[in-house]
N, C-alpha and C positions, 0 to 999 in steps of 0.2 A: 559421473559427477553431476548433482542436481543444479539447475540453474540458480544464479544468484537472485536474491530478492532486494529491490531497490528500497532503501530508507531515506535517503535525502538526496535531492538535486537542486543545485542552485547555479544560476548564471548571473555574474555581476560585472560591473565595470572595474578594471583593475586599477582601484585607488585604495589607499591604506584605510580610509574610512570604511570602505566596502568590505575590505578584508576583516576588519575588527567585527563587523556584523556576522560575517561568515564563521569567524571563530567562536562567537558566542553561540550561534545556532548549533555548531558542531558540539560544543561543550554541553549543551542541554540534551542533545541526543545521546552523547555518551553517558551522561548521568542516567538518563531514562534507561539505557541498556544495561545499567548496574557494571560499567567498565571500571575496573580497579583504578585508583586515583593515579598511580604511578604510570600505567599504561596510557591513561586519558592525557596526562600531562606530556608524555613523549609524543602522542599523536598531534596535540595541539602546537607543541614546540616545532615539529616538522613541517605542520600545515603553515605555521607563521612563516618559516624560513622560505619554503618553496613559493608561497604566494608573494611574499615581500619581494623576492628576487625577481619575479615577473614584472612587479611594479617598478622597481629600481634599475634593472639591468637589460630588459628585453630591448634590442634595437634592430629593426624598428620597434617601437612601443606596441604593446598588445592593446587591442580594442575590447577584447572580451575574455573573461576567465570563467570557466566552468569547474565545479566541484560535484562530485558524486560519492555517495557512501552507499555500500551494499553489503549483503551478508549472505554466505552460504553455510554449510554445515560445519565447516572448520574455521571460518575466519571472518573478520571484518575487513572489506576491501575500501581503500580510499584512492580516488583518481582525480587528478587535477590536469586540466588542459587549458592552453591558451593559444591565441593567434598571433604572438609576438615572435621576435627574432630568435634563433636557435643559440642562446648565449651559453648554454651548457656545454657545447661543443668546445668551447675555449677552455674549459676548466676540468672536463671529464673524458676518461677513456672508457669506451664500451667493449666489454669482453663479448664472446659470442652469444651469451644469454641476455644481452641488453643490460646487464648489471653495471652499475656505475662505479668507477675507481677515480676518485677525486684527488686533485691536486690542492695544495693550499690556495685559497682564492679569496678570502675575506667574506664570502657569501654564506658561511654557515653550513656548506654543503657536507662537510666532514662530519658535522653533527648528525645531520640527516642520516648518512650512511652508516654511522656508528649505531644509530637507534634502530635503523631499519636495512640490515645488510642485503635484503632481497629486494631493495628498492630498484624499480626499472624505469627506463627512460627511453622514449622513442619519438621520432618526428616523422609525421606522415602528412603528406599534402599541405605543407607549410603550417601545420599545427603541431605543438609541443604535447606530449603526454608523459605525466609521471605517475607511477602507481606504486603503492605499498600496502601492506597488510598486517594484522595481528591476529593470532590464533584465538578462537573464542574459547572461553571456559566451557567445559563440558558439564552436561547435567549431572548432578549428584546421583550416580547409578547406585551406590550402595544401599539406597533406601527405595529403590524403585521395584515395585510388584507388577507382574503382567500376567494377565488371565488369557489363556489360549482355550478358545472353544471350537472344537472340531470333532465331528463323530467317527472319523477314521483313526483307529488306535495307532496305526504306524505313522500316519501323518502328524498327529499329536506329538509323538516322540521325535520326529524330524524337526518340527518347528522348534521344539525345546532345545534340541542339540544345536540348532542354528544360532540361537540367541547366547550372547556371551555369558559367562557364568557368574558375572557380577549382578545379573538380574535375578530377582526371586520369581520364578516362573510356576504358575499353578495350572493344572490342566482339567477342563471340563468336557464332558462327552457330547453335549448339545446346549442349546439355548435355554432349555427348561432347566436343566441342572444349575446353569449359571445364575438364572433369574431366582431359583430357590435359595442359591447361596445369598444373593443380594437382599432377598426378602426375609432372611433368617434373623436380621436385626444385628448381626455382628459388627463390631465397631471397626474392623478391618476394611480397608478400601483399596481396590486397585488403582494403579496409576495409569494403566493403558490395557485396552482390550484388543486381541487379535481374534477374528472370528471367520469362520467358513460361512457360505451363504446357504448352500443346500444341506439342511440337516432335518432329521425327523422331529416331530412335535412342535418345536419352535425354530423357525429358519433364522438366518442372519439379519435379514431386513427387518423382521418382526422384533427380534432381540434389539436391535439398535433403536427402533422407534420406541420401544418400552423403556430402554435405558434413558432416553432423551426426556421421559416424563418424570424420572426419579431424581430427587434433589441431589443425591450423592454422585450420580453418574451423568447428569446432564451435559457437563463440560469434560468428560473424561476422553482423552485420546482414543481414537477407534480406527482400526485398519481391518479391512476385509482382505482375505487371501482365499481366493476361489479358482476353481478350474473354469468358471463360466466367463469366456472372453466374449461378452455380449455388450455392446455399446448402449443399448436401451437400459439394460440391467445397471451398468455402470453409471450412467446418468441418474437413474433412480436412485442408487446408493449416494452418489455425491450430494444430491438433494437433501440428504439426511444429516450433512455437516460432517462427514467422516474425513479422516486424515490421509487416507490413501486406499487405492483399489489395486491389489496386486494379484497376478495371474500365476497360478501353479503350472508347471513346477517353477519354484523361485530359487534364485541364487542366494546363497547364505549372506553374501557381502551386501545385496541388495536389500534383503530383509532387515539385517542390523542397521543399516543406514536409515531405512524408512522409520524404524523404531526410534533411533536417535533423533531424527529430525522431528517427529511428533512430539517427544518429550520436551525438547527444547522450545517448541512453539507454544507448548501448554504449561510451562513450569510455573508461570506467574498468573494463570487464569483464576477467576473466582470460581469457587465450588457452589454455584447456585443455579437453580434453573431460570433461564431467561426467556422462556418462550413468549410468555405474554408480554414482558418489557420490550423485547425486540420487535414484536408486532406492533405495539403502540408507537415505537419510534421508527418504524418502516418509512423510508423517504417517500413522500407524497406531495402532491400540490392540488390547490383548489382552482379549477379553471373558471374563476368568476372575475375576469379581468376585462375592463372596457377596452375594446378594439384590438384585443390580443387573445389567441388561444394558447394555452400552456399545458403541458404533459410531462410526466416523469415515469421513468421505469427504473427498477433496481433489482440486482441480482447478488446474492451473496452465498459463497460455499461454506460460511462459517455460521456458528450460532450467535455470535454478536455482530460486530461491524461497526465502524466508525463514520460512514457516511451519513449525513442527514441533510434535510431541507428544512429551511425556516421561511415562512411566508406571513407577511403582516400587511394590512392596509396602513398607509401612512398619509393622511389626508386624502388627496384625491389620487394619490399614487399607490403602487403596489411593490413593496419589497420582497425580493426572492433572494435566498442565500443558499448556494449549494457548498457544502463543507466536507472535508474529509479529515477525520482524526486518526492519526497513526494507530494501527493495530487492528485485530480481526476478532477480538474477544468481547466479553461483556464490560470490561474495564474501559474499552474504547467507547462502547455505547453509553457508559455512565459519564464520560467526559463530553460526549456529543450532547447529552441531556443539558449538562452544566452550560455549555456554550449556547445552546438554543435558549435557555433560560436567561442568559445575559442579554442577547438580542431583544428578547421579549420585553425585559426590563427597561432596556435603554429606549426603545420605541416608545413605550408608554410614558416615560418620565421626561423626554425632552420636548420642547414646544415648537422649535424651528428645526426640524430633522435635516441633517447633513450627512451624506453617505461616508465623506472622508472622515468627518469627526467621529462618527460611530466606530469605524475601523480603528482609528488611532486610540480611542478609548478602550476597546477590547484588547489591543496590543499592550497598553500600559497595564491593564488588570491582568493579563497573562504574566508580565513581567514582574509584578509585585507580588502575586498571589503564589504562596509556597506550594499549593497543590496543582493548580492550572500550570504553573511553570514546568512541571514534570511531563506535560503532554506536548505533542507536535501536532498543530493543526494548519491546513490551508483551507482556503475557501475564496469563492468568487460571489459578489454581490451585484444584483441589478436592481434599479429602480425604475419601474415601468410606468411611463405616463402616456397621455394619448398621442403625444407627437413622437415617441421614441423611447430609447432606452439608455439610461446613465449606468455605466458599469465600471467596477474597480476589482482589483485582485489582491489577494494576500498570499503570495506564494503558490498560486493555484495553477493547473495547467491552462494554457491559452485556449479560449473557446474558438469555435469555428462558425462562421457565417456561411450558410449552405444555400445554394439554389440549384436549378436544374442544368445549369451550364458548368457548375464546379463548385469550388469552395475556397475559403480564404481563412487562415488563422488570425484572429483578432490580436494585435499586438498590445496586450494590456498586461501589466505585471506590477508587482509590489512585493514588499519585504514580507517574510515569514513573521507572523505576529509574535511579539514578546521578546525579540532579541535585543531590544533597547527601548528607552523611553521615548515618546513623542515622535514616532515615526509618521511621516506624511505619505498619504495614500493617493496618488493622483487618480482622477476619473477621466473618462471620455464619454462622449454621447454617440450613439449609433441611431441614425434615423432609418430605422428598418422599414422596408417597403413590401408591398405585396409580392409574393413569390420568394421572398427570403425567409430563412428559418436560422434562428440563432441556437446553436448546439452547445449546452454546457456539459461537463462530464467530470468525474473523478479519474485519477490516473490510471485505474485499472483497465479503463476503456481503450487506452492506446499503448500502454507500456508493455503488453505482451509481444508487440510486433518486433521481430528480431533485427530488423534494418529499416531504412527509409523507404525502399521499394516496396517492402510488405506493408508498410503503413500507408504508402500512397494507393496501393491496390485495395486496401481495406476501405479507405475514405471514398474512392471512386466507386466501390460497391455500394456505399451509403447513398451516394449521388444518384446512381442507376436506380436503387430501390425508391428515391425520391421521385425521380421521373415517372416510373411505373405507377406509383401511388397517385400522383396528380393526374394521370391519364384514366384512372379508375376510381376516383375518390369521391364520387358523388354522395355516397352514404357513409363515408368513412371520416374519422377525425383525427386530429394531430396525435392524439392517444395511440391510434392504431399504427401511425407511422413510427412513432417512438418505440413501440414494441417491436416492429419489424427490424428497426435499427439494432435493438438489443439483441434479436434473434440472429441478425448478421454477426455481431460480436461473439456470440456463444458458438456460432458455427466456424468462425474464422480462428478464434484463439485456441480452441480445443479445451483442455483442462483450465478451469477458472481458478486462479490463485489468489484473488483479491476481490473484496466486494466493489461492485461497480454501480454507479448511478448515472443516468443521464437525463437531462431537462431540455426540452424542446420548446421554444417559443416562436410564434409566427403571427403576423398581421392577419386580421380577420378580413 
């Protein structure tokens, strides 16, 4: 089973007003995922019942409620946890699979169970966990065409036999034959390409590079299936924006699952070449800030990607925003460009700039705009002055203050933008001193860690790199350190599944 992909993670105070915001954010995400209205209504009803029960019935009362939505190849998964009392034990009987059998309780839990019979409950270390899921609608396979590019005749036939017969599979002897088909001008276009790497005339790497330059195939899902189990070659292939790198011999089920996953990921992607567009919007910063050095690094396994950085002078201060638009395709990059345009327009139009007011204005714009409201964005904003840094967050991961003795998460938080009108975004001031480095990052930088111990080991590795850097840094800059940290990330996480950006700020 392929690991789940996180879509939304919120932690709130268990109050009814906060739950309303959580419900609105979930509704927006379900709409973006094209969830059928009946299923979306059932999810929102179950979410309302579960979270309201935490507020009304937990004894002792909960102080924190966390909500997560993730997806895998088969379903959307919803998880709610809280630190309140275990009131469900008074109304529910757990069978050996942790499935709930509810008595009449007046808490609406019978409704939850009727909507989601597989709903699970458990209590671990004084924390309540409730989990339910819905099956995801599969890709429309009846119209899907797959090109298999393989020079070995027997292997071509094996691959075709491994793919379900509802796919339209066509076979090509090598990269040259497939490129000739592409260049023939036929209106037919394949929905996915599976290719070997070692082939005569044109190999798989060259084939993928040339397809990336073709307007009809720049965004087409692409899977390498090769006998070359070589980490350097795999890294080279991944940098081309492929969907998977599979090693022969391949199991039938694994190949079919990889194809299905790639098609789901790309089913709403734009069919245009975004190479130049992505390069223009690649996250970067200008290190022309008085009293501070700043650097940024970015890596993306996809052609598009929603990470972006906005930087602008505001009087005698510098505004830097690191944002993450949900998605890995050109659509995410287009939304990123729209948000960057808003920030630019706002900064140029207001006379007395206020960080909180800017963030509230963007949130209202997202709430009111029928197009922007379909997107999901988080960001963290810093306003740098000669005395320090003012910082605020809109649903973004907490930054870290790093030094050679360790690290500390900066407890700054704020609502996802656009979930309601007139959200207030609190700011705090960081009087950063020499020897400290503020690390901003998008969620891909830490979400790969499978548990807290793994995350701590990774961050301590960054601290060690910082120590070594300071001991040898006579001719190096903060840009060199940020690249070293990103290299640590690449080495630690293995396969990169999300575009990742870091920004490092230090006192000169």
